[in-house]
N, C-alpha and C positions, 0 to 999 in steps of 0.2 A: 468245528467251522473252518479254521485257517488251515487244519492241514489237508483239507477239501482243495481249499482254492491255492496251498503248494503244490500237492499233487499235480491239480486242472493243470498250472501253469510249466508244471516241471516234462508233462506229457508234449504241450503244446509245443517247449523248445526242443524236444528231441523229436517231435515230427518234422519241424523245420527244419534242422539240421539233418536228420536225414533223407528228405526230400531235397535238398542240396548237393548230395551223394551221388552224383548224375552227371554224364556231360551236355545234357541239354542246358542251352544257354548263350549266352554272347561270349567270346573268348578274347583275350588280346593274345596272338603267336607272338611267340619273342626269335628277336632276330641273334643268330647265335655269335656275331660276329662282334655287335654292338652291344647284346644282352639287354636291347630297347624294345618297346614295342613292335613290330614291323606289320600287322593288320587286323582286324576284327572277323572273328570267324563266328558266322550263327549254325549250332548245331540243334538240331532241331530230328523228330520222330518223321519219315517217309509213309508213304500209302500202305508199302508191304510192311510196315512195322520195326523199318529198317533206321539207322542214323543216315541224318545227310548233313553234310557242312558248308555251307556257302560262304566267299567272304565277302564281305560288305562293306570294309573299305578298307586301303592302302591306308598307313598311318604315317609312315615314314619312308614314301619309294628311293629307292637309289638313285641319284643322278645318272643317267642315261639305260635307267631298266627298262626290258621290255616290257608295253604295258599288255600285250598280248601272250596268248602262252603258244609260241607256235613251235616249242619240242614236243610238245603232247601229239602224241600216236593216235588219239580216239576221237570222240565226236567232239572232244573240247578244241581241237589244233585251231590255232588260229584266234581263238573266242579270249575276249578280254578277260583278264584275271580278275578282276573288280566283278563280281556277279556270278564267277565260277564254283560248281559243285567241285570241290577239293577230296571231301568224305561221302562215300558212298557204303552204306551195310553196315554192318555191324551189330550186334544184339548182347545182353548183356550174359555175362557166363553165371549157369547156375549156382546160387546162393555164393557169389562173390561182387564185389563193386564194383567190376572189371566186365569193357565192353570187346568185344573181338569177335573176328573174320567178318573183317570189314577192308576196305583200301581207302586209303589217305596218297593225292597227288601232291607232287612237290610240283608247281605250276614254273618253279625257277630252270626244271632241268629236264621236266615231263616225265618224269619216272613216277609210277604207280608201286605203291609198296603196301604190305599186309598191314592190319591195325591193330593195336591193342589201346585201348584208354581206362584209365584210372584217376577215379576224381581222388584228391589227396586233402588233408589241410582241412576234414570238414568240410569240401567241395570249393573252397576258395579259388585251389589249382587243379589243373590237371596234367598229367603225365601222359603224355601222347608218345608212342612209341611206333615207329615205322621198320619195316624189315622185310628182309625178302627170304623167302625159306621158313626159318626159326627165329623165335624172336633173340636169340643168341648175337643174332646176325643183324645188328639194326643199330639206330639211333633213339635216344629217347630226345623230346623237348619237355618243358613246362610249361603251360600257358597259366595267365592269370583271369578270372574271372574277372567281367566286367557287368555281367549282372546274371 
């Protein structure tokens, strides 16, 4: 009987860990200069099955920072950064815990980058790679899961 309970418990723990190996959830983006949380981003699935990432709140805005995306060139131009969709699209790669083929906006400079998301450390962190052209030409931030 104990073997069955142990097996069931291990199966439940493994399923929970696997469920966290996803970019879905609430994340703290980390400021490159200060290495401190900058904003909370909620990543969810949109109606077409791709990803959508929305800035829920600014954690520590820089003094004098522009609250709107004045450098954006699309439908987000002039809109507030808080509440803005910065991740659009992206789907899970076949057989991998990697989400690709989406875009991520840097609202500070208005640039849209191609996107690759990779959950790491059992889903506690998320490698967010933004790039132009090839993934070799870009940079990676590590976001921390809030929930």
